[in-house]
N, C-alpha and C positions, 0 to 999 in steps of 0.2 A: 614770545609774543606774536610771532607769525602765525601760530596755530590758534591762539585765542580769538583773533580777530574773525576768521571764518566761523568759528563756533558762536560767536556773538551775533554775526549775521544771521546764522541758522536759527538761533534762539529768537531773534527779532522776527524773522520770517514765520516761525511757528505761531508766535503771538499774533501777528497780522492775520495769519490764516484763521486762528480761532475767533479773532474778532470779527472778520468778514463773515464767517460762518454764522455766528450769532445774529449778525445784522440780517443776513439772508433769511434767518428762521423768523425774526421778527417781521420782516418785510413779507414773508409768506402767509402771515395771518390773513385769513379770509381769502384765501388763494382762489377758491371757487368763484368768488365775486370778481376778482381781477381777470380770471380766464374768461368769464362770461361778458366782461365789460359793463356790468351793471350790478349794484348792490340790491338785493332783494330782502326786504326786512318785513317779518311777520308782526303784526300788531293785534292786540285783543279785539279792536273794533274799528270799523271804517265807516264813517257817516255815509248815508246814501248821497250819490253824486247829485248836485243841484240840477233841477229841470233846465231845459234849454233856455238860455237867455237870463236865468237867475244869477244873482250877485254871488261871487265867491266869498266865503266867509271863513274865518279862522276856526279850526276844529278844536275840540275839547282836549285839554291836556298838552303835554309836550312830546308825546310819541313821534309825531311827524317831524318836529324840529330836531329831535335827537337822532332820527333817522337821517335827515338832511345833513346834519353836522358830521356824522359817522361817514357818510358818502363823500363829503368834502375832504375829510382826513385821507380817505382813499384816492381821491382824485377821480371819482366815478359818478355817473348819474344814479339814481335810485328809483325803486318802485316799492309799492306796499302791498301786502297781501293780508287779509284778514285770517288769522290763525287761532283757533280754539286751543286751550292748554293741552287737551287730550291729543290734539294732532301734531304738536310741536316736534316731538321726537321723530315720527315718522317723515315729516316733511324736511326736517334737518338732515336725517339720515340719507334721504333721497336726493338732497341737493336742490330740492324746490325752493328753499329759502336759505339764506346765508346765516341769519341771526333772527331771533324772535325776542320781542319785548313782552314782558309778563309782569304781573303783580306777585310780589312774594311777601305779603303783609303777614300771613300765617303759615311759615315754612312747615311747622309740625303737623298742621292739619291738612297741608297740600304738598306731600312730598314729591320730589322730582321723579319723573319717569326714568326708567332705566336708560342709560346711554346719553343723558343730557346733563350738562354742567350749567350752573347758574353764576353769573358774574354781576355783582352789584354796579349799578350806574352811578350811584351817589345822590340820586334824586328820590325823596320820599315826601309825601304830603298827605293831608287828610282834608275832608271837606270843611269849608268855612262859610259861614251865612253873610249874605249881602242884604242889609235891611235899611229902610228909611230911618234916619236919625231921630226923627220926631215920634217914633212908635215906643210903646213900652215893652216890647219883646226882647229878652235879654238871656233867658234860659232855654235849653232845649225843650223843656216842658211847655214853654209858651207856644211851640210849634204845633201843638196838638190841635187837629181840626183846621189848621191854616194851610193854605196852598204854598207848597214848596216846589221851586222850579229849578231845573238843571238840564244839562245836555244829555241825550240818549246814551252817550258813551260813558257818562259818570255813573257807573253801576254801584260804586261804593257810597256815592252821595244818595242814590235813590234807596239803597237798603238803610242807610242811616236815617233818612227822613221818614221811611215806613216804620222804623222803630220808634220814632217820635209820635206816631199816630197822625202824621201830616197827610194832606191830600197831595200826592205826588203827580206832577206834571212834567213831562219830558219834551225837549225840543231838539231839532236836528243839530243845532250848533249853540255854544254857550251865549253868544250875542242875542239870539232870540229869547233865551230865558232871562237875561238881564234887562232886555227891552220890556219884557212883561212886568218886571219888577219896578222899572222906572215909570211905566205908564199906570201902575196901580192895578193890574190885573192878576198879580202874583204877589203874596206877602212877603216871601223870602226867596233869594237865589242862593244856589250853592256853587262855589268854585273851590279850586285847590287852595289851601292856606298859603302855599308858596307864591301864588299869583295875586292873592288878595291884596297884600300890602302894596305892591307897586301899582295895582289898579286904583287903590284908593288915593294915590298921590295925585291924581289928576283933579283939578279944581271942580270939575262937573259932577264928580263922585263924592264930594264932602258930605252932601246931605243923604247919602246912601252908605255912609261909612259905619253904621251901627252893626252889631254882629252878636252872635250867641256864644255862650261860654264853650270852650273847646270840648269836643265829644267825638268818640268813634277812634278806630285805630288808624295809625299812620300806615299808608300803602307805599311800599318800596318797589320801584321799578327795577328790574334786572334784564340783563341779556342772557338768553338761553342759546347755548352752543353745543355742538357735539362734544360729548365728553372725551372722546379720543383725540379731538383736535386741539392739542396743547399749544401749537404754535398760534392759533387763533385766539386762544384764551390769554396767552401771554401778550400778544400784541394788543388785544382789546383792553386788558387790564392796565397797560401802560397809557393807552388812550384816555381811559376813565381818570386816572391819576393826573394826567395832563389837563383834562377838562376842569377838574377840581382846583389845580394850581392857577388856571387862567380865569377863574370865576365864572364858569359856565352856568352854575346854579343860581347865579344872580342875573347874569345877562339873558339867558333863555326865558325865565319867567317875566323879566321886565319887558322883553320884546312881545311876548304873548299878551301882556297887559296892554301895551300900547296899540297893538293890532285890534284886540277885541274892544277897547274903548273906541277906536275909530269905526269899527263895524257897528257898534251901538249908536254912535253919532250919525251914520249914514242910514241906519234902519229905523230909528225912532220916528214915529209918525206923527205924534202929538206932544205937546209940552208935558213936562214932569207933572204928575198930579199934585195937587195942593200947593202948586207954585214952588 
């Protein structure tokens, strides 16, 4: 008995050490950001900064919201850098960015560069139309020759509208495009389908809640990381599972819709056309 007790203690100590080592590995995910004291996130597009004195408006999509939430998980401030897909591997390897958000809607057509790993975020969306409810437009073919408006960052929406034969008009931020729809200077607005429903819950959007039949591919957002950084991949994978469990993909679109609805309220200069 006297010999078994020390052995039991030794075994317990070994388990504790292994557990602590695993915890350290998880905590070391995105170690470069921790060392720098700031998370640097690459995004496909950054809208031009507003001119001096201009109002700050909600950007297109959830990239910035995702970067902010990830920084909160790390307990760090964050900054954004516009990163083209072709530059992601180089900037990640150099440590100029810690992670990059990218579109992986067609992985076969857009293979990952060597040295880069892709981790799903859990967020995927495709463009969805915002139209006055008293119009007859209901099919994508109805958009031919019509003006279709979206944010400059919404490149997927632009390509889809061009395929419809529509007249594409882009704006710096989504609220500008939606104001154009509400004021009658644009026939159709395009936003992510994930944010369309929470936007339409607001009473002032009821008469703009018509839409077109679903069309186009869903675009999945992924995090790009250095392929060799398995600690960061493990840590970030667990964070994404936690985000999903916590309902992030309902909460973040709902907040975006609320913010954009308020932006439109502040920006709209005249009453809605046709009463």
